[in-house]
C-alpha positions in Angstrom: 42.7 -21.0 -72.2 40.7 -21.5 -75.5 43.6 -20.0 -77.4 46.0 -22.4 -75.8 43.8 -25.3 -76.6 43.7 -24.2 -80.3 47.5 -24.0 -80.2 47.6 -27.6 -79.1 45.3 -28.6 -81.9 47.6 -26.9 -84.3 50.7 -28.5 -82.7 49.1 -32.0 -83.3 48.5 -31.2 -86.9 51.9 -29.6 -87.5 53.8 -32.5 -86.0 51.6 -35.1 -87.7 52.2 -33.5 -91.1 55.9 -33.1 -90.5 56.2 -36.8 -89.5 54.3 -37.8 -92.6 56.7 -35.9 -94.9 60.0 -36.5 -93.1 62.6 -38.2 -95.1 64.5 -39.5 -92.1 63.2 -42.3 -89.8 64.9 -40.8 -86.7 63.3 -37.4 -87.4 60.0 -39.0 -88.2 60.0 -40.6 -84.7 61.1 -37.2 -83.3 58.0 -35.6 -84.8 55.7 -38.4 -83.7 57.1 -38.2 -80.1 56.5 -34.5 -80.0 52.9 -35.0 -81.2 52.4 -37.5 -78.4 53.8 -35.0 -75.8 51.5 -32.3 -77.1 48.5 -34.6 -76.4 49.1 -33.9 -72.7 48.8 -30.2 -73.3 45.6 -30.7 -75.3 44.1 -32.7 -72.5 45.1 -30.2 -69.8 43.7 -27.2 -71.7 40.5 -29.0 -72.5 40.0 -30.0 -68.9 40.7 -26.5 -67.7 38.3 -25.0 -70.2 35.6 -27.3 -68.9 36.4 -26.3 -65.3 36.1 -22.7 -66.3 32.6 -23.4 -67.7 33.4 -22.3 -71.2 33.9 -24.0 -74.6 36.7 -24.9 -77.0 36.9 -23.2 -80.3 34.1 -24.0 -82.7 36.6 -23.7 -85.5 38.8 -26.6 -84.3 38.6 -28.6 -87.6 39.7 -25.5 -89.6 42.6 -24.8 -87.2 43.7 -28.4 -87.6 43.5 -28.3 -91.4 45.4 -25.1 -91.6 48.1 -26.3 -89.3 48.4 -29.6 -91.2 48.8 -27.6 -94.4 51.6 -25.5 -92.8 53.3 -28.6 -91.5 53.0 -30.3 -94.9 54.7 -27.4 -96.5 57.4 -27.4 -93.9 57.9 -31.2 -94.3 58.1 -30.9 -98.1 60.8 -28.3 -97.7 63.1 -30.8 -96.2 63.9 -32.1 -92.7 66.3 -29.3 -91.7 63.8 -26.5 -92.6 61.0 -28.5 -91.1 63.0 -28.6 -87.8 63.5 -24.8 -88.3 59.8 -24.5 -88.5 59.5 -26.3 -85.2 62.0 -23.9 -83.6 60.2 -20.8 -84.8 56.8 -22.2 -83.9 57.8 -23.2 -80.4 59.6 -19.9 -79.7 56.5 -18.0 -80.7 54.3 -20.3 -78.6 56.7 -19.8 -75.6 56.4 -16.1 -76.0 52.6 -16.3 -76.1 52.6 -18.5 -73.0 54.9 -16.0 -71.2 52.5 -13.2 -72.0 49.6 -15.3 -70.9 51.3 -15.9 -67.6 51.7 -12.2 -67.2 47.9 -11.7 -67.7 46.6 -14.5 -65.6 45.5 -13.6 -62.1 47.9 -14.8 -59.4 44.9 -16.5 -57.8 44.3 -18.7 -60.8 46.9 -21.3 -59.7 45.4 -24.1 -61.9 45.7 -22.2 -65.1 49.1 -20.8 -64.2 50.5 -24.3 -63.5 49.2 -25.6 -66.8 50.6 -22.6 -68.8 53.9 -22.6 -67.0 54.5 -26.4 -67.6 53.5 -26.0 -71.3 55.9 -23.1 -71.7 58.8 -25.1 -70.3 58.0 -28.1 -72.5 57.6 -26.0 -75.7 61.1 -24.6 -75.0 62.4 -28.1 -74.7 60.8 -29.0 -78.1 62.6 -26.0 -79.7 65.9 -27.0 -78.1 65.5 -30.6 -79.3 64.8 -29.4 -82.9 68.0 -27.2 -82.7 70.0 -30.2 -81.5 68.6 -32.2 -84.4 70.0 -29.7 -86.9 67.3 -27.2 -87.5 68.0 -24.4 -90.0 67.0 -20.8 -89.2 64.0 -19.8 -91.3 64.2 -16.7 -93.5 62.9 -13.6 -91.8 59.9 -13.3 -94.2 58.7 -16.8 -93.3 59.1 -16.0 -89.6 57.0 -12.8 -90.1 54.3 -14.7 -92.0 54.2 -17.2 -89.2 53.8 -14.4 -86.6 51.0 -12.9 -88.7 49.2 -16.2 -89.0 49.6 -16.8 -85.2 48.1 -13.3 -84.6 45.0 -14.2 -86.7 44.7 -17.5 -84.9 44.9 -16.1 -81.4 42.6 -13.2 -82.1 39.9 -15.4 -83.7 40.2 -18.3 -81.3 39.8 -16.0 -78.4 36.3 -15.2 -79.6 35.1 -18.2 -81.5 
């Protein structure tokens, strides 16, 4: 659950940066709305972490700063590429959440409910970005994003 919480910290930073650099008022509101929706996920994961008697990542400020930097780069690249970044990010998050569901015990209904709802909502964010005109990111950028996500998930699991 700590990894999912870090993912929501990163989602906040990504969407905030993308809103900041958006050139279009409608898309800026889209990013701001997505950031607001992700606040629910952040609260759910934080509450579940507390219920499980563990802690959030000690590196939260670093995760936020790194994601804000990625979101800034995406925003500076232009709105259509920034939306493409959303699509790729949310697809990767959706896949991570699906794998998390596969690993969660069937008896942990609280965690399963949170992860399942988050998975559905992340897919909706990707679809909304596609509908808004997202461009597909080049394969090397997608690979770099996957590598960065792997580092994040591995470290956040432990720290």
